[in-house]
C-alpha positions as CSV (number, residue, x, y, z in Angstrom):
1,M,-24.3,3.3,-23.5
2,T,-25.6,-0.2,-22.6
3,S,-29.3,-0.1,-21.8
4,P,-30.5,-1.6,-18.5
5,S,-31.8,-4.7,-20.0
6,R,-32.7,-7.9,-18.1
7,K,-29.7,-9.7,-19.4
8,F,-28.3,-11.1,-16.2
9,L,-24.9,-12.8,-15.8
10,S,-24.8,-16.5,-15.3
11,F,-23.8,-18.0,-12.0
12,S,-20.3,-18.9,-13.3
13,Q,-19.8,-15.4,-14.5
14,I,-20.9,-14.0,-11.1
15,L,-18.2,-16.1,-9.4
16,G,-15.6,-14.3,-11.6
17,L,-16.6,-10.8,-10.6
18,L,-14.4,-8.4,-8.7
19,P,-16.1,-5.6,-6.6
20,L,-14.7,-2.1,-6.9
21,P,-15.6,1.2,-5.3
22,A,-18.1,3.0,-7.6
23,E,-16.2,6.3,-7.3
24,V,-13.6,5.0,-9.8
25,L,-16.0,5.6,-12.7
26,L,-15.1,9.3,-12.9
27,P,-17.2,11.6,-15.2
28,G,-15.8,12.0,-18.7
29,T,-13.5,8.9,-18.5
30,R,-13.8,5.8,-20.7
31,P,-13.1,2.6,-18.8
32,P,-11.1,0.0,-20.8
33,V,-13.3,-2.9,-19.5
34,D,-17.0,-3.6,-19.0
35,F,-18.5,-2.6,-15.6
36,F,-21.5,-4.2,-14.0
37,S,-23.9,-3.2,-11.2
38,F,-26.0,-5.3,-8.9
39,D,-29.8,-5.3,-9.2
40,T,-31.2,-5.8,-5.7
41,E,-34.8,-6.3,-6.9
42,A,-33.9,-9.1,-9.3
43,M,-30.9,-10.2,-7.3
44,G,-28.6,-10.3,-10.3
45,F,-25.8,-8.4,-12.1
46,L,-26.6,-6.2,-15.0
47,P,-24.3,-4.3,-17.5
48,L,-23.6,-0.8,-16.4
49,I,-21.2,0.5,-19.0
50,E,-19.2,-1.1,-21.8
51,A,-15.5,-0.8,-22.4
52,G,-14.6,2.4,-24.3
53,E,-17.9,4.2,-23.5
54,E,-17.9,7.5,-21.7
55,V,-19.1,7.9,-18.1
56,D,-21.7,10.5,-19.1
57,L,-24.6,12.0,-17.3
58,R,-26.8,8.9,-17.8
59,V,-24.2,6.6,-16.3
60,Q,-23.6,9.1,-13.4
61,N,-27.3,9.0,-12.7
62,R,-27.3,5.2,-12.6
63,L,-24.3,5.3,-10.2
64,R,-26.1,7.7,-7.9
65,A,-29.1,5.3,-7.8
66,L,-27.0,2.3,-6.8
67,P,-28.2,0.7,-3.5
68,T,-24.6,0.1,-2.5
69,P,-21.5,2.1,-3.7
70,W,-19.9,-0.8,-5.5
71,V,-19.5,-1.8,-9.2
72,F,-18.0,-5.0,-10.6
73,V,-15.6,-6.1,-13.3
74,Q,-14.9,-9.6,-14.6
75,T,-11.8,-10.9,-12.8
76,L,-10.3,-12.1,-16.1
77,M,-10.4,-8.5,-17.4
78,W,-8.8,-7.0,-14.3
79,P,-5.2,-6.8,-15.7
80,K,-6.6,-4.6,-18.5
81,G,-8.5,-2.4,-16.1
82,R,-6.2,-2.0,-13.1
83,D,-4.3,1.0,-14.4
84,Y,-7.7,2.8,-15.0
85,F,-8.7,1.8,-11.5
86,A,-5.4,2.9,-9.8
87,V,-5.4,6.4,-11.4
88,N,-9.1,7.1,-10.8
89,A,-9.1,5.7,-7.3
90,R,-6.2,8.0,-6.3
91,I,-8.0,11.0,-7.9
92,A,-11.3,10.2,-6.2
93,S,-9.6,9.8,-2.8
94,Q,-8.9,13.6,-2.9
95,D,-12.7,14.4,-3.0
96,E,-13.3,16.0,0.3
97,S,-17.1,15.6,-0.1
98,L,-16.7,11.8,0.4
99,P,-16.7,10.2,3.8
100,L,-13.3,9.6,5.3
101,E,-13.8,5.9,5.2
102,R,-14.3,5.9,1.4
103,R,-11.3,8.2,0.8
104,I,-9.1,5.9,2.8
105,L,-10.4,2.8,0.9
106,L,-9.8,4.4,-2.5
107,L,-6.3,5.6,-1.7
108,V,-5.3,2.3,0.0
109,E,-6.5,0.2,-2.9
110,A,-5.0,2.5,-5.5
111,G,-1.7,2.1,-3.6
112,H,-2.0,-1.7,-3.4
113,V,-2.5,-1.9,-7.2
114,L,0.4,0.4,-7.9
115,L,2.7,-1.6,-5.6
116,E,1.6,-4.8,-7.2
117,K,2.5,-3.5,-10.6
118,I,5.9,-2.3,-9.4
119,L,6.8,-5.6,-7.6
120,E,5.7,-7.7,-10.6
121,R,8.2,-6.0,-12.9
122,P,10.5,-3.7,-11.0
123,S,12.9,-3.3,-13.8
124,A,10.2,-2.0,-16.1
125,F,8.7,0.6,-13.7
126,R,10.4,4.0,-13.4
127,D,7.5,6.4,-12.8
128,A,8.8,8.0,-9.6
129,E,6.1,10.7,-9.6
130,K,3.3,8.1,-9.1
131,V,5.0,6.7,-6.0
132,L,5.7,10.2,-4.7
133,E,2.0,11.0,-5.2
134,L,1.0,7.9,-3.2
135,A,3.4,8.9,-0.4
136,R,1.9,12.4,-0.3
137,G,-1.6,10.9,-0.3
138,L,-0.9,8.7,2.7
139,I,0.6,11.6,4.5
140,G,-2.4,13.7,3.8
141,L,-4.9,11.1,5.1
142,V,-2.9,10.5,8.3
143,D,-2.7,14.2,9.0
144,L,-6.4,14.8,8.7
145,G,-6.9,14.7,12.4
146,E,-6.2,13.1,15.8
147,G,-6.9,9.3,15.6
148,T,-7.1,9.2,11.8
149,F,-4.2,6.7,11.7
150,L,-6.3,4.2,13.6
151,E,-9.1,4.7,11.0
152,V,-6.8,4.1,8.1
153,T,-4.9,1.0,9.3
154,P,-7.7,-1.5,9.2
155,N,-8.3,-0.8,5.5
156,V,-4.7,-1.8,4.7
157,R,-5.0,-5.2,6.5
158,G,-5.9,-8.2,4.4
159,E,-4.3,-11.4,3.2
160,Y,-0.5,-11.0,3.6
161,S,1.4,-10.0,0.5
162,L,4.6,-8.1,-0.1
163,S,2.6,-5.2,-1.6
164,R,0.3,-4.9,1.4
165,H,3.3,-5.2,3.7
166,C,5.0,-2.3,1.9
167,L,1.8,-0.2,2.0
168,H,1.3,-0.8,5.7
169,V,4.9,0.0,6.5
170,A,4.5,3.3,4.5
171,L,1.4,4.1,6.4
172,I,3.0,3.6,9.8
173,T,6.0,5.6,8.5
174,A,3.6,8.5,7.5
175,G,2.4,8.5,11.1
176,L,5.8,8.3,12.7
177,T,7.1,11.2,10.6
178,A,4.4,13.7,11.5
179,H,7.0,15.7,13.5
180,L,8.9,16.4,10.2
181,Q,6.0,18.2,8.5
182,E,6.9,21.6,9.7
183,E,10.7,21.5,9.6
184,A,11.4,19.0,6.8
185,P,8.4,18.1,4.7
186,W,10.4,16.8,1.8
187,E,12.4,14.5,4.0
188,R,9.1,13.2,5.2
189,V,7.9,12.5,1.7
190,C,11.2,10.7,0.8
191,T,11.0,8.6,4.0
192,V,7.4,7.5,3.2
193,T,8.4,6.8,-0.4
194,A,11.3,4.7,0.8
195,A,8.9,2.8,3.0
196,L,6.7,2.0,0.0
197,L,9.7,0.6,-1.9
198,H,11.9,-0.7,0.9
199,D,11.5,-4.4,0.0
200,L,11.9,-4.0,-3.8
201,G,15.0,-6.1,-3.5
202,K,13.0,-9.1,-2.3
203,T,11.8,-9.5,-5.9
204,R,15.2,-11.0,-6.7
205,L,14.6,-13.8,-4.1
206,P,13.0,-17.1,-5.1
207,P,9.3,-16.9,-4.1
208,D,9.4,-20.2,-2.2
209,L,12.2,-18.7,0.0
210,L,10.0,-15.7,0.9
211,D,7.1,-18.0,1.8
212,K,9.1,-20.7,3.6
213,P,7.1,-21.6,6.8
214,G,10.1,-23.0,8.8
215,P,13.5,-21.6,9.8
216,L,15.9,-20.6,7.0
217,A,19.2,-22.5,6.4
218,D,22.4,-20.4,6.8
219,Q,22.8,-20.0,3.0
220,E,19.2,-19.0,2.6
221,W,19.5,-16.4,5.4
222,E,22.6,-14.9,3.9
223,L,20.7,-14.5,0.6
224,V,17.7,-12.8,2.4
225,R,20.1,-10.4,4.1
226,L,21.1,-9.1,0.7
227,H,17.7,-7.7,-0.1
228,P,18.3,-4.2,1.4
229,V,21.4,-3.9,-0.8
230,W,19.4,-4.8,-3.9
231,S,16.6,-2.4,-2.9
232,G,19.1,0.5,-2.7
233,K,20.8,-0.4,-6.0
234,M,17.5,-0.8,-7.8
235,L,16.3,2.6,-6.6
236,E,19.5,4.4,-7.5
237,G,18.5,4.0,-11.1
238,W,15.1,5.7,-10.7
239,K,15.1,9.1,-12.4
240,G,13.2,11.7,-10.3
241,L,13.8,10.0,-6.9
242,D,15.9,11.8,-4.3
243,P,19.1,9.7,-3.4
244,M,17.8,9.8,0.1
245,V,15.1,7.2,-0.9
246,A,17.7,4.6,-2.1
247,R,19.8,5.2,1.1
248,I,16.9,4.7,3.5
249,A,15.8,1.5,1.6
250,A,19.3,0.1,1.7
251,E,19.6,0.8,5.5
252,H,16.2,-0.3,6.7
253,H,17.6,-3.3,8.5
254,E,20.4,-1.4,10.3
255,K,20.1,-1.1,14.1
256,V,21.2,1.7,16.4
257,D,23.4,-0.8,18.3
258,G,25.2,-2.0,15.2
259,T,23.6,-5.5,15.2
260,G,21.7,-4.9,12.0
261,Y,22.5,-5.7,8.4
262,P,23.9,-5.6,5.7
263,Q,26.6,-3.1,6.8
264,G,26.4,-3.3,10.6
265,L,26.0,0.5,10.9
266,S,25.3,2.1,14.2
267,G,24.1,5.4,15.8
268,E,24.5,8.4,13.6
269,E,26.0,6.4,10.7
270,I,22.4,5.4,9.9
271,H,20.0,7.9,8.2
272,P,17.2,9.0,10.6
273,G,14.7,7.9,8.0
274,S,16.1,4.4,8.0
275,L,15.6,4.2,11.8
276,I,12.0,5.1,11.3
277,V,11.3,2.6,8.5
278,S,13.1,0.0,10.5
279,V,10.6,0.4,13.4
280,A,7.6,0.4,11.0
281,D,8.9,-2.6,9.2
282,A,9.5,-4.7,12.3
283,Y,6.2,-3.7,13.9
284,D,4.2,-4.7,10.8
285,A,6.2,-8.0,10.5
286,L,5.4,-8.8,14.2
287,T,1.7,-8.0,14.0
288,S,0.9,-9.5,10.6
289,E,-0.2,-13.1,9.7
290,R,2.6,-14.5,7.6
291,P,3.7,-18.0,6.4
292,Y,6.3,-17.9,9.2
293,G,6.5,-16.5,12.7
294,S,3.9,-15.8,15.4
295,V,1.4,-12.9,15.3
296,F,1.8,-10.4,18.2
297,R,-0.7,-8.0,19.6
298,S,0.3,-4.4,19.3
299,F,1.3,-4.1,23.0
300,D,3.4,-7.3,22.9
301,A,5.1,-6.3,19.7
302,L,6.1,-2.9,21.1
303,R,7.3,-4.6,24.3
304,N,9.4,-7.0,22.4
305,M,11.0,-4.3,20.3
306,L,11.8,-2.2,23.5
307,F,13.4,-5.2,25.2
308,E,15.5,-5.9,22.1
309,K,17.2,-2.5,22.7
310,S,18.3,-2.2,19.0
311,F,15.6,0.1,17.7
312,D,15.5,3.8,17.9
313,I,13.8,4.7,21.3
314,P,12.3,8.1,20.3
315,T,10.7,6.4,17.3
316,L,9.3,3.6,19.4
317,K,7.8,6.2,21.8
318,R,6.1,8.0,18.8
319,L,4.7,4.6,17.6
320,A,3.2,4.0,21.1
321,I,1.6,7.4,21.0
322,L,0.3,6.8,17.5
323,L,-1.3,3.5,18.4
324,A,-3.0,5.2,21.3
325,G,-4.8,7.4,18.9
326,K,-3.1,10.6,20.0
């Protein structure tokens, strides 16, 4: 193990450090990258553990002595360390001895990293169980008690990205499907999983089209309207996923009155899970800062969706109750 010498990082190195929750350094694991800690007395960063070394008792004691529960990795080494972080953060989030705020933070960031990896190379990722585990984790946190949803959601917010949007839609979906826990728990897991992956088809669109600040041309809009089809097709090839997941993803822009896309389905032609993800997706889109469109407050977003009369009313009512902390 690296000794706590006074070999501080230079200013340029400090600028390249990424803060991570200290709980990811699980006992007995061997991180693939160097980790650093912050020395408050000397106001500098010191080596904590080198790549490949075991998180043994000595490291654990140093972690417990940290003034703040954060450790740091060099940003350039993050691609090499992110899988270690995602796995350990998810495991650590299940520790009931941790404060709820830390458990939420760990699971949300683990989910963000997993979704980033999937969206970067969707054709290369086929580990359905990891996504199902994330869905179950989000459900578990939302179900901890009344008002928990409101404690979780601020931790998901951040600079808009496709991965954070998918994560937030899944979190909202976890709250909106609480009524299924008793009668159809597997359907609930599949619906939240579909929410996590609903925009997978957008990876086939040109990045400049997704980030375009102004109105889309007709040809561009027709291309965007294909992304639910692509999402469904891509998920059909995932071994270990219930076919329900692909169907919900393919239908998440369908509307009860038949005005949605890509198929123009209506009423009972649409899977109930698709109606839920549709509400969660639209609500997050309206209340998020994006390159295009205005940002609505929660009440205004709900009002606009009600006036549109194309969303599932029972789901909108559940969303209003959820946002009220009940």
